[in-house]
DSSP file (Angstrom, degrees, kcal/mol; ACC not computed):
  #  RESIDUE AA STRUCTURE BP1 BP2  ACC     N-H-->O    O-->H-N    N-H-->O    O-->H-N    TCO  KAPPA ALPHA  PHI   PSI    X-CA   Y-CA   Z-CA
    1    1 A M     >        0   0    0      0, 0.0     4,-2.1     0, 0.0     5,-0.1   0.000 360.0 360.0 360.0 -40.2   69.3  203.8   39.3
    2    2 A R  H  >  +     0   0    0      2,-0.2     4,-2.1     1,-0.2     5,-0.1   0.880 360.0  49.7 -66.1 -41.0   67.2  206.4   41.2
    3    3 A K  H  > S+     0   0    0      2,-0.2     4,-2.5     1,-0.2     5,-0.2   0.932 110.6  50.7 -72.2 -44.2   65.9  203.7   43.7
    4    4 A V  H  > S+     0   0    0      1,-0.2     4,-2.2     2,-0.2    -2,-0.2   0.935 111.6  47.6 -57.1 -45.2   69.5  202.4   44.3
    5    5 A L  H  X S+     0   0    0     -4,-2.1     4,-1.7     1,-0.2    -1,-0.2   0.875 110.5  52.4 -66.0 -37.9   70.7  205.9   45.0
    6    6 A G  H  X S+     0   0    0     -4,-2.1     4,-2.1     2,-0.2    -1,-0.2   0.914 110.9  47.7 -56.2 -49.0   67.7  206.4   47.3
    7    7 A I  H  X S+     0   0    0     -4,-2.5     4,-2.4     1,-0.2    -2,-0.2   0.823 108.1  53.6 -64.1 -35.0   68.6  203.3   49.2
    8    8 A A  H  X S+     0   0    0     -4,-2.2     4,-1.9    -5,-0.2    -1,-0.2   0.834 109.1  49.7 -70.3 -28.7   72.2  204.2   49.5
    9    9 A L  H  X S+     0   0    0     -4,-1.7     4,-2.3     2,-0.2    -2,-0.2   0.948 109.4  50.4 -68.4 -48.2   71.3  207.5   51.0
   10   10 A L  H  X S+     0   0    0     -4,-2.1     4,-2.3     1,-0.2    -2,-0.2   0.883 111.7  49.7 -54.2 -45.0   69.0  206.0   53.5
   11   11 A L  H  X S+     0   0    0     -4,-2.4     4,-2.5     2,-0.2    -1,-0.2   0.852 109.1  49.6 -66.5 -35.4   71.8  203.6   54.4
   12   12 A A  H  X S+     0   0    0     -4,-1.9     4,-1.6     2,-0.2    -2,-0.2   0.892 111.4  51.6 -68.9 -39.8   74.4  206.3   54.9
   13   13 A L  H  X S+     0   0    0     -4,-2.3     4,-1.6     2,-0.2    -2,-0.2   0.888 110.4  47.2 -61.1 -47.2   71.9  208.2   57.0
   14   14 A A  H  X S+     0   0    0     -4,-2.3     4,-2.0     1,-0.2     3,-0.2   0.945 111.6  50.6 -58.6 -49.6   71.3  205.1   59.2
   15   15 A L  H  X S+     0   0    0     -4,-2.5     4,-2.3     1,-0.2    -1,-0.2   0.826 108.0  51.9 -67.0 -31.3   74.9  204.4   59.6
   16   16 A S  H  X S+     0   0    0     -4,-1.6     4,-1.2     2,-0.2    -1,-0.2   0.842 108.9  52.1 -71.7 -31.5   75.7  208.1   60.7
   17   17 A L  H  < S+     0   0    0     -4,-1.6    -2,-0.2    -3,-0.2    -1,-0.2   0.863 113.2  44.3 -70.1 -36.4   73.0  207.9   63.3
   18   18 A V  H  < S+     0   0    0     -4,-2.0    -2,-0.2     1,-0.2    -1,-0.2   0.918 114.7  47.7 -69.3 -43.3   74.5  204.6   64.7
   19   19 A A  H  < S+     0   0    0     -4,-2.3    -1,-0.2     1,-0.3    -2,-0.2   0.725 126.4  25.4 -79.0 -16.9   78.0  205.9   64.6
   20   20 A E  S  < S-     0   0    0     -4,-1.2    -1,-0.3    -5,-0.1    -2,-0.1  -0.601  80.7-165.4-138.0  74.2   77.2  209.3   66.3
   21   21 A P        -     0   0    0      0, 0.0     2,-0.4     0, 0.0    -3,-0.1  -0.440   4.2-157.8 -66.4 143.8   74.0  208.9   68.6
   22   22 A R        -     0   0    0     -5,-0.1     2,-0.3    -2,-0.0    -2,-0.0  -0.950   8.2-170.7-121.5 136.8   72.5  212.1   69.7
   23   23 A F    >   -     0   0    0     -2,-0.4     3,-2.8     0, 0.0     2,-0.2  -0.880  40.5 -80.6-128.5 156.0   70.3  212.3   72.7
   24   24 A A  T 3  S+     0   0    0     -2,-0.3     3,-0.1     1,-0.3     0, 0.0  -0.427 120.6  16.5 -59.2 121.7   68.1  215.2   74.0
   25   25 A G  T 3  S+     0   0    0      1,-0.3     2,-0.8    -2,-0.2    -1,-0.3   0.401  84.3 140.0  92.4   2.0   70.4  217.6   75.8
   26   26 A D    <   +     0   0    0     -3,-2.8    -1,-0.3     1,-0.1     3,-0.2  -0.679  23.9 175.4 -78.3 118.3   73.5  216.1   74.4
   27   27 A D     >  +     0   0    0     -2,-0.8     4,-0.9     1,-0.2     3,-0.4  -0.128  28.7 132.2-123.9  35.5   75.5  219.3   73.8
   28   28 A R  T >4 S+     0   0    0      1,-0.2     3,-0.8     2,-0.2    -1,-0.2   0.888  76.1  58.1 -54.8 -39.3   79.0  218.2   72.6
   29   29 A Q  T 34 S+     0   0    0      1,-0.2    -1,-0.2    -3,-0.2    -2,-0.1   0.908 110.7  39.0 -55.5 -45.2   78.7  220.7   69.8
   30   30 A S  T 34 S-     0   0    0     -3,-0.4    -1,-0.2     1,-0.0    -2,-0.2   0.448 123.1 -92.6 -94.6   0.5   78.2  223.7   72.1
   31   31 A G    <<  -     0   0    0     -4,-0.9    -3,-0.2    -3,-0.8    -2,-0.1   0.946  38.0-135.4  92.4  75.8   80.7  222.7   74.8
   32   32 A A        -     0   0    0     -5,-0.2     2,-0.3    47,-0.1    47,-0.2  -0.258  26.0-166.1 -58.6 146.4   79.1  220.8   77.7
   33   33 A R  E     -A   78   0A   0     45,-2.1    45,-2.8    43,-0.0     2,-0.4  -0.844  13.0-128.2-134.4 173.1   80.2  221.9   81.1
   34   34 A T  E     - b   0 108A   0     73,-3.1    75,-2.6    -2,-0.3     2,-0.5  -0.889   9.5-153.4-120.1 149.6   80.1  220.7   84.8
   35   35 A L  E     +Ab  75 109A   0     40,-2.7    40,-2.6    -2,-0.4     2,-0.3  -0.989  20.9 169.7-122.6 126.6   78.8  222.3   87.9
   36   36 A V  E     +Ab  74 110A   0     73,-2.7    75,-2.1    -2,-0.5     2,-0.3  -0.794   8.8 127.4-126.5 161.0   80.2  221.4   91.2
   37   37 A G  E     -A   73   0A   0     36,-1.5    36,-2.8    -2,-0.3     2,-0.3  -0.944  40.7-100.9 169.5-179.0   80.0  222.7   94.8
   38   38 A Y  E     -A   72   0A   0     -2,-0.3    75,-3.0    34,-0.3     2,-0.5  -0.884  21.1-129.0-127.7 159.6   79.3  222.2   98.4
   39   39 A V  E     +c  113   0B   0     32,-2.2     8,-2.1    -2,-0.3     2,-0.3  -0.938  33.5 168.6-110.8 128.9   76.4  222.9  100.7
   40   40 A F  E     -cD 114  46B   0     73,-2.1    75,-3.2    -2,-0.5     2,-0.1  -0.863  31.6-120.5-132.2 161.5   77.0  224.6  104.0
   41   41 A D  E >   -c  115   0B   0      4,-1.6     3,-1.8    -2,-0.3    75,-0.2  -0.386  50.9 -88.6 -87.3-176.8   75.2  226.2  106.8
   42   42 A K  T 3  S+     0   0    0     73,-0.7    74,-0.1     1,-0.3    -1,-0.1   0.730 129.2  56.3 -59.6 -24.1   75.8  229.8  107.7
   43   43 A N  T 3  S-     0   0    0      2,-0.1    -1,-0.3     3,-0.0    73,-0.0   0.226 121.0-106.3 -99.6  12.0   78.7  228.9  110.0
   44   44 A E  S <  S+     0   0    0     -3,-1.8    -2,-0.1     1,-0.2    -5,-0.0   0.642  72.1 145.8  74.8  17.8   80.5  227.0  107.1
   45   45 A K        -     0   0    0      1,-0.1    -4,-1.6     2,-0.0    -1,-0.2  -0.778  54.7-112.1 -87.5 124.8   79.5  223.5  108.6
   46   46 A P  B     -D   40   0B   0      0, 0.0    -6,-0.3     0, 0.0    25,-0.1  -0.099  20.7-147.7 -51.7 151.0   78.9  221.0  105.8
   47   47 A L    >   -     0   0    0     -8,-2.1     3,-1.4    24,-0.2    20,-0.1  -0.710  14.8-163.8-122.5  78.9   75.4  219.8  105.2
   48   48 A P  T 3  S+     0   0    0      0, 0.0    21,-0.2     0, 0.0    20,-0.2  -0.263  74.9  25.3 -59.9 150.4   75.5  216.1  103.9
   49   49 A N  T 3  S+     0   0    0     18,-1.7     2,-0.2    19,-0.5    19,-0.1   0.595  82.7 146.6  72.1   9.8   72.3  214.8  102.3
   50   50 A A    <   -     0   0    0     -3,-1.4    17,-3.4    18,-0.2     2,-0.6  -0.554  51.6-121.7 -70.5 148.9   71.0  218.4  101.4
   51   51 A V  E     -FG  66  89C   0     38,-2.1    38,-2.4    15,-0.2     2,-0.5  -0.834  23.4-154.2-100.3 125.3   69.0  218.2   98.2
   52   52 A V  E     -FG  65  88C   0     13,-3.6    13,-1.5    -2,-0.6     2,-0.4  -0.869   5.0-155.7-100.2 127.9   70.4  220.5   95.4
   53   53 A Y  E     -FG  64  87C   0     34,-2.9    34,-1.6    -2,-0.5     2,-0.5  -0.878   6.6-169.2-103.9 128.9   68.0  221.7   92.7
   54   54 A L  E     -FG  63  86C   0      9,-3.1     9,-3.1    -2,-0.4     2,-0.5  -0.981   7.7-166.5-122.6 120.4   69.3  222.7   89.2
   55   55 A K  E     -FG  62  85C   0     30,-3.1    30,-2.6    -2,-0.5     2,-0.5  -0.923  16.9-141.9-111.8 126.0   66.7  224.5   86.9
   56   56 A N  E  >  - G   0  84C   0      5,-2.4     4,-1.9    -2,-0.5    28,-0.2  -0.719  11.0-152.6 -78.7 125.2   67.2  225.0   83.3
   57   57 A T  T  4 S+     0   0    0     26,-2.1    -1,-0.1    -2,-0.5    27,-0.1   0.741  90.3  51.2 -76.3 -18.6   65.9  228.4   82.5
   58   58 A K  T  4 S+     0   0    0     25,-0.4    -1,-0.2     1,-0.1    26,-0.1   0.937 127.5  18.0 -78.7 -53.8   65.0  227.6   78.9
   59   59 A T  T  4 S-     0   0    0      2,-0.1    -2,-0.2     0, 0.0     3,-0.1   0.606  92.6-133.7 -97.0 -13.9   63.1  224.4   79.4
   60   60 A L     <  +     0   0    0     -4,-1.9    -3,-0.1     1,-0.2     2,-0.1   0.583  51.9 153.0  65.6  15.8   62.3  224.9   83.1
   61   61 A A        -     0   0    0     -5,-0.1    -5,-2.4    -6,-0.0     2,-0.5  -0.417  32.4-149.4 -66.6 142.8   63.3  221.3   83.7
   62   62 A V  E     -F   55   0C   0     -7,-0.2     2,-0.4    -2,-0.1    -7,-0.2  -0.968  12.0-170.1-126.9 124.0   64.6  220.6   87.2
   63   63 A K  E     -F   54   0C   0     -9,-3.1    -9,-3.1    -2,-0.5     2,-0.3  -0.884   9.5-151.0-113.7 147.7   67.2  218.1   88.2
   64   64 A T  E     -F   53   0C   0     -2,-0.4     2,-0.3   -11,-0.2   -11,-0.2  -0.806  11.3-173.4-117.4 156.7   68.1  217.1   91.7
   65   65 A F  E     -F   52   0C   0    -13,-1.5   -13,-3.6    -2,-0.3     2,-0.6  -0.958  21.2-137.7-146.7 136.4   71.1  215.8   93.4
   66   66 A I  E     -F   51   0C   0     -2,-0.3   -15,-0.2   -15,-0.2     6,-0.1  -0.819  33.5-119.7 -92.4 114.4   71.5  214.6   97.0
   67   67 A A        -     0   0    0    -17,-3.4   -18,-1.7    -2,-0.6     6,-0.2  -0.221  32.8-125.3 -58.4 140.8   74.8  216.0   98.5
   68   68 A D    >   -     0   0    0      4,-2.4     3,-3.1   -20,-0.2   -19,-0.5  -0.025  38.5 -72.2 -75.9-172.3   77.1  213.2   99.5
   69   69 A G  T 3  S+     0   0    0      1,-0.3    -1,-0.1   -21,-0.2    -2,-0.1   0.748 135.8  48.1 -54.8 -27.0   78.8  212.6  102.8
   70   70 A E  T 3  S-     0   0    0      2,-0.1    -1,-0.3   -23,-0.1   -23,-0.1   0.338 118.1-111.9 -92.4   6.1   81.2  215.5  102.3
   71   71 A A  S <  S+     0   0    0     -3,-3.1   -32,-2.2     1,-0.2     2,-0.2   0.670  71.8 141.3  73.1  13.7   78.2  217.8  101.3
   72   72 A S  E     -A   38   0A   0    -34,-0.2    -4,-2.4    -6,-0.1     2,-0.3  -0.605  30.2-171.4 -94.0 154.5   79.4  218.0   97.8
   73   73 A Y  E     -A   37   0A   0    -36,-2.8   -36,-1.5    -2,-0.2     2,-0.3  -0.932   1.9-169.7-133.1 157.3   77.2  218.0   94.6
   74   74 A R  E     -A   36   0A   0     -2,-0.3     2,-0.4   -38,-0.2   -38,-0.2  -0.985  11.4-166.9-154.1 143.7   77.8  217.8   90.8
   75   75 A F  E     -A   35   0A   0    -40,-2.6   -40,-2.7    -2,-0.3     3,-0.2  -0.988  18.8-163.5-128.8 121.7   75.9  218.2   87.6
   76   76 A H  E     +     0   0A   0     -2,-0.4   -42,-0.2   -42,-0.2   -43,-0.0  -0.615  59.4  26.6-103.9 160.2   77.5  217.0   84.4
   77   77 A A  E    S+     0   0A   0     -2,-0.2     2,-0.3     1,-0.2    -1,-0.2   0.952  72.5 167.2  62.0  51.2   76.8  217.6   80.7
   78   78 A L  E     -A   33   0A   0    -45,-2.8   -45,-2.1    -3,-0.2     2,-0.2  -0.767  39.3-108.4 -94.3 146.9   75.2  221.0   81.1
   79   79 A S    >   -     0   0    0     -2,-0.3     3,-0.8   -47,-0.2   -47,-0.1  -0.557  11.7-145.5 -72.9 140.5   74.8  223.1   78.0
   80   80 A S  T 3  S+     0   0    0     -2,-0.2    -1,-0.1     1,-0.2   -48,-0.1   0.509  96.3  59.9 -84.6 -11.3   77.0  226.0   77.7
   81   81 A N  T 3  S+     0   0    0      2,-0.1     2,-0.4    22,-0.0    -1,-0.2   0.108  94.1  76.6-103.4  21.8   74.1  228.0   75.9
   82   82 A V  S <  S-     0   0    0     -3,-0.8     2,-0.2    19,-0.1    -4,-0.0  -0.992  72.2-132.4-136.7 134.9   71.7  227.9   78.8
   83   83 A D        -     0   0    0     -2,-0.4   -26,-2.1    18,-0.1   -25,-0.4  -0.578  27.1-162.6 -77.1 148.9   71.4  229.8   82.1
   84   84 A Y  E     -GH  56 100C   0     16,-2.9    16,-3.2   -28,-0.2     2,-0.4  -0.992  11.7-148.7-135.3 148.8   70.8  227.6   85.1
   85   85 A E  E     -GH  55  99C   0    -30,-2.6   -30,-3.1    -2,-0.4     2,-0.4  -0.950  18.4-173.6-114.2 137.0   69.6  228.4   88.6
   86   86 A V  E     +GH  54  98C   0     12,-2.8    12,-2.8    -2,-0.4     2,-0.3  -0.993  13.1 151.8-135.5 134.9   70.8  226.3   91.5
   87   87 A W  E     -G   53   0C   0    -34,-1.6   -34,-2.9    -2,-0.4     2,-0.3  -0.921  26.2-136.6-149.6 172.5   69.8  226.2   95.2
   88   88 A A  E     -G   52   0C   0     -2,-0.3     7,-2.9     8,-0.3     2,-0.3  -0.923   5.8-157.0-134.6 160.8   69.7  223.7   98.1
   89   89 A E  E     +GI  51  94C   0    -38,-2.4   -38,-2.1    -2,-0.3     2,-0.4  -0.995  11.5 175.3-141.3 136.5   67.3  222.7  100.8
   90   90 A F  E >  S- I   0  93C   0      3,-2.1     3,-2.1    -2,-0.3   -40,-0.1  -0.984  70.5 -12.0-144.0 128.1   68.0  221.1  104.0
   91   91 A Q  T 3  S-     0   0    0     -2,-0.4     3,-0.1     1,-0.3    -1,-0.1   0.876 129.4 -51.6  49.8  45.4   65.5  220.3  106.9
   92   92 A G  T 3  S+     0   0    0      1,-0.3     2,-0.3     0, 0.0    -1,-0.3   0.426 115.5 112.1  79.4  -2.4   62.9  222.6  105.3
   93   93 A K  E <   -I   90   0C   0     -3,-2.1    -3,-2.1    22,-0.0     2,-0.4  -0.759  53.3-146.6-107.6 154.3   65.2  225.6  104.9
   94   94 A K  E     -I   89   0C   0     -2,-0.3    22,-0.5    -5,-0.2    -5,-0.2  -0.899   5.2-135.1-121.1 142.0   66.4  226.9  101.5
   95   95 A S  B     -E  115   0B   0     -7,-2.9    20,-0.2    -2,-0.4     2,-0.1  -0.342  42.4 -81.0 -78.2 171.6   69.5  228.6  100.3
   96   96 A D        -     0   0    0     18,-0.7     2,-0.4    -2,-0.1    -8,-0.3  -0.449  51.0-109.2 -63.5 148.9   69.7  231.7   98.1
   97   97 A T        -     0   0    0    -10,-0.1     2,-0.3    -2,-0.1   -10,-0.2  -0.720  36.2-165.8 -85.9 133.2   69.2  230.9   94.5
   98   98 A K  E     -H   86   0C   0    -12,-2.8   -12,-2.8    -2,-0.4     2,-0.4  -0.809  10.3-135.5-115.1 159.4   72.4  231.3   92.4
   99   99 A T  E     -H   85   0C   0     -2,-0.3     2,-0.7   -14,-0.2   -14,-0.2  -0.948   4.8-153.7-122.8 137.5   72.7  231.5   88.6
  100  100 A L  E     -H   84   0C   0    -16,-3.2   -16,-2.9    -2,-0.4     2,-0.2  -0.950  31.7-147.9 -98.5 119.0   75.2  229.7   86.3
  101  101 A S    >   -     0   0    0     -2,-0.7     3,-1.3   -18,-0.2   -18,-0.1  -0.598  20.1-129.1 -93.7 149.4   75.2  232.1   83.4
  102  102 A S  T 3  S+     0   0    0      1,-0.2    -1,-0.1    -2,-0.2   -19,-0.1   0.750 111.2  65.3 -64.5 -20.1   75.7  231.1   79.7
  103  103 A F  T 3  S+     0   0    0    -22,-0.1     2,-0.8     2,-0.0    -1,-0.2   0.644  77.2  96.1 -76.4 -12.4   78.3  233.9   79.7
  104  104 A D    <   -     0   0    0     -3,-1.3     5,-0.1     1,-0.1    -4,-0.0  -0.713  57.2-173.8 -75.2 110.7   80.4  231.8   82.2
  105  105 A T        +     0   0    0     -2,-0.8    -1,-0.1     3,-0.0    -3,-0.1   0.394  39.7 121.4 -93.0   5.1   82.8  230.1   79.8
  106  106 A R        -     0   0    0      1,-0.2     3,-0.3   -73,-0.0   -72,-0.1  -0.491  55.8-149.4 -66.5 130.1   84.5  227.8   82.5
  107  107 A P  S    S+     0   0    0      0, 0.0   -73,-3.1     0, 0.0     2,-0.5   0.824  93.8  39.2 -68.8 -28.3   84.0  224.2   81.5
  108  108 A N  E    S-b   34   0A   0    -75,-0.2     2,-0.3   -73,-0.0   -73,-0.2  -0.898  80.5-174.4-122.0  99.3   84.0  223.3   85.3
  109  109 A A  E     -b   35   0A   0    -75,-2.6   -73,-2.7    -2,-0.5     2,-0.4  -0.736  10.2-151.7 -98.9 138.6   82.1  225.9   87.3
  110  110 A R  E     +b   36   0A   0     -2,-0.3     2,-0.4   -75,-0.2   -73,-0.2  -0.945  17.2 171.1-112.3 131.7   82.0  225.9   91.2
  111  111 A I        -     0   0    0    -75,-2.1     2,-0.3    -2,-0.4   -13,-0.1  -0.915  14.5-159.9-139.6 109.0   79.0  227.3   93.2
  112  112 A N        -     0   0    0     -2,-0.4     2,-0.4   -75,-0.2   -73,-0.2  -0.709   9.8-150.3 -89.4 146.3   78.8  226.8   96.9
  113  113 A L  E     -c   39   0B   0    -75,-3.0   -73,-2.1    -2,-0.3     2,-0.4  -0.892   5.0-158.0-117.6 145.1   75.5  227.2   98.7
  114  114 A K  E     -c   40   0B   0     -2,-0.4   -18,-0.7   -75,-0.2     2,-0.5  -0.975   3.6-161.5-120.1 131.1   74.7  228.2  102.2
  115  115 A V  E     -cE  41  95B   0    -75,-3.2     2,-0.9    -2,-0.4   -73,-0.7  -0.946  15.4-138.5-110.6 123.0   71.5  227.4  104.0
  116  116 A D        -     0   0    0    -22,-0.5   -22,-0.2    -2,-0.5   -75,-0.1  -0.748  15.1-170.8 -83.3 107.8   70.4  229.4  107.1
  117  117 A L              0   0    0     -2,-0.9    -1,-0.1     1,-0.2   -76,-0.0   0.451 360.0 360.0 -77.2  -2.2   69.1  226.9  109.5
  118  118 A K              0   0    0      0, 0.0    -1,-0.2     0, 0.0    -2,-0.0   0.503 360.0 360.0 -79.5 360.0   67.7  229.5  112.0
């Protein structure tokens, strides 16, 4: 009887893992959010193909995104429990670093970045 109960528990656990897969960084429980924005020069001219960096301040992991033809970028599925630093680089020049705070409760945050090309 004990062996059957143990097997049943293992089967239930296996089925729950298949039904609800979890991945590292999957934050559905804590309210995942999105960060979007544009990369401009100091004169508000869009900078397509700028490289945008996103740094998780807890793990220090850095993700990158190459701005599209309209100079926009986006990062999806960000944890609402983590602060992120974001900056852009274009032709060897860097923007100021901005912070997406864990206290910012917007599910869709927008941060535009400006690179001084001088």
